[in-house]
C-alpha positions in Angstrom: 95.9 111.9 66.7 98.1 114.9 66.6 97.2 117.7 69.1 99.8 120.0 67.7 98.5 119.7 64.1 94.9 120.1 65.3 95.9 123.3 67.2 97.7 124.7 64.1 94.7 124.0 61.8 92.2 125.5 64.3 94.4 128.6 64.8 94.6 129.0 61.0 90.8 128.6 60.8 90.2 131.3 63.4 92.5 133.7 61.6 90.6 133.1 58.4 87.1 133.3 60.0 87.2 134.7 63.6 83.4 134.7 63.8 83.1 131.0 62.9 81.9 129.2 66.0 83.1 125.7 64.9 86.6 127.1 64.5 86.6 128.8 67.9 85.4 125.6 69.5 88.0 123.5 67.8 90.7 125.9 69.0 89.3 125.7 72.5 89.4 121.9 72.5 92.9 121.9 71.1 94.2 124.4 73.7 92.5 122.4 76.4 94.3 119.2 75.2 97.7 120.9 75.2 97.1 122.5 78.6 97.1 126.1 77.4 94.2 127.2 79.6 94.5 130.9 78.7 94.0 130.1 75.0 91.2 127.7 75.8 89.4 130.2 77.9 89.6 133.0 75.3 88.4 130.7 72.5 85.6 129.2 74.6 84.4 132.7 75.6 84.4 133.8 71.9 82.5 130.6 70.8 79.8 131.2 73.5 79.6 134.9 72.5 79.0 134.0 68.9 76.0 131.8 69.8 74.8 130.2 73.0 74.2 126.6 72.3 74.3 123.4 74.3 77.6 122.5 72.7 79.2 126.0 73.3 77.9 126.0 76.9 79.3 122.5 77.5 82.7 123.4 76.1 82.7 126.6 78.1 81.9 124.6 81.2 84.7 122.1 80.6 87.2 125.0 80.2 86.0 126.7 83.3 86.3 123.5 85.2 89.9 123.1 84.1 90.6 126.6 85.3 89.0 125.9 88.7 86.2 128.4 88.1 83.8 125.9 89.6 80.7 128.0 90.0 80.8 129.2 86.4 81.3 125.6 85.3 78.3 124.5 87.4 76.2 127.2 85.8 77.2 126.3 82.3 76.6 122.6 82.7 73.3 123.2 84.4 72.3 125.3 81.4 73.2 122.5 79.0 71.0 120.0 80.9 68.2 122.6 81.2 68.2 123.0 77.4 68.7 119.3 76.6 68.0 116.7 79.3 69.5 114.0 77.0 73.0 115.5 76.9 74.7 112.6 78.7 78.3 114.0 78.9 77.0 117.1 80.7 75.7 115.0 83.5 79.1 113.4 84.0 81.0 116.7 83.7 78.6 118.3 86.2 79.2 115.4 88.6 83.0 116.1 88.4 82.3 119.7 89.2 80.3 118.6 92.3 83.2 116.4 93.4 85.6 119.3 93.1 83.2 121.5 95.1 83.2 118.8 97.7 86.9 119.4 98.2 86.4 123.1 98.5 83.6 123.1 101.0 84.3 122.6 104.7 80.7 122.3 106.1 79.3 118.8 106.2 75.9 119.9 104.8 77.4 121.4 101.6 79.7 118.4 101.3 76.8 116.0 101.6 74.8 118.1 99.1 77.5 118.0 96.4 78.0 114.3 96.8 74.3 113.6 96.5 74.1 115.7 93.4 77.1 114.0 91.8 75.5 110.6 92.4 72.1 111.8 91.1 73.6 113.2 87.9 75.7 110.1 87.2 72.8 107.9 87.8 70.8 109.9 85.2 73.7 109.6 82.8 73.7 105.8 83.3 69.9 105.8 82.6 70.7 107.4 79.2 73.7 105.1 78.6 74.2 102.1 80.9 77.6 101.5 79.2 79.1 104.8 80.2 82.3 104.0 82.0 82.8 107.8 82.6 79.6 107.9 84.6 80.4 104.8 86.5 83.9 106.0 87.4 82.7 109.4 88.5 79.9 107.9 90.6 82.3 105.5 92.2 84.3 108.5 93.6 81.1 110.1 94.9 80.1 106.8 96.7 83.6 106.7 98.2 83.1 110.2 99.6 80.1 108.7 101.4 82.2 105.8 102.7 80.0 103.5 100.6 83.1 101.5 99.5 81.2 98.4 98.4 79.1 100.5 95.9 82.3 102.3 94.8 84.0 99.0 94.1 81.0 97.7 92.2 80.9 100.8 89.9 84.6 100.8 89.1 84.6 97.0 88.6 81.8 97.5 86.1 84.1 100.0 84.3 86.8 97.3 84.0 84.2 94.7 82.9 83.2 97.1 80.1 86.7 97.2 78.9 88.3 100.2 80.6 91.6 99.1 82.0 93.7 102.3 82.3 95.9 103.1 85.4 93.2 105.4 86.9 90.6 102.7 87.4 93.0 100.2 89.1 94.4 102.9 91.4 90.9 104.1 92.2 89.7 100.6 93.0 92.8 100.0 95.1 91.9 103.1 97.2 88.4 101.7 97.7 89.6 98.3 98.7 92.0 100.0 101.1 89.1 102.0 102.6 87.0 98.8 102.8 89.8 97.0 104.6 90.4 94.5 101.7 94.1 95.2 101.5 95.2 92.2 99.5 92.7 93.0 96.8 94.2 96.5 96.7 97.7 95.0 96.4 96.5 92.9 93.5 95.3 95.9 91.6 98.4 98.0 92.4 100.6 95.1 91.1 99.0 95.6 87.7 99.8 99.3 87.8 103.4 98.8 88.9 103.9 96.1 86.3 103.2 98.7 83.7 105.3 101.3 85.3 107.8 100.2 88.0 108.5 103.9 88.9 104.9 104.8 89.7 105.6 106.4 93.1 102.0 106.8 94.1 101.2 103.2 93.4 104.4 102.0 95.2 103.6 104.0 98.3 99.9 102.9 98.3 101.0 99.3 97.9 103.4 99.7 100.8 100.6 101.0 103.0 98.4 98.1 102.1 101.1 95.5 102.7 101.8 97.1 106.1 98.1 96.9 107.0 98.3 93.2 106.0 101.3 92.7 108.3 103.5 92.0 105.3 106.3 94.1 106.7 109.1 92.7 104.5 
């Protein structure tokens, strides 16, 4: 539970054995956690150069996604799934890449294609692990892109039922409720978020929008 300590140990391991793939991958993960993307990129590149495996490609894809190199991330994660079709986290990560590409593309055809691919990959991840809250959460965002708010609400509600109760799920569900016109349900979710952090500006503004839509102008 100490990212700084993990980074120091991984850095020491790399100094001792620069050709050790596990050490390079540990360093890449630690750098990714601390937000040092230059360090993470270099370590992930070295790990992949030492040996191309599903794990080194997966980590390389995560780092490239973090650096907004979306096409490389897509290639890496496609490679993971090609080599091991049971690699559940790669499906979810690839779906997140597709959602990021959705924001980049301007044409409706490409937007639709990325959204469909995100849903397809998350659905496959859920076939492998029906309890995957990551897959449910990511698929909910893809459904929202399609304006399928009822499906998005169902997926994120399943996340909560499975025990995930962090800020992100409640804010995301509030956005879906707002898109679906269920403003009071959105307010209820945002109340939970604001109770935990009374200075959460995004949640406060979103709640204000929902209350206005509900004619609760005070």
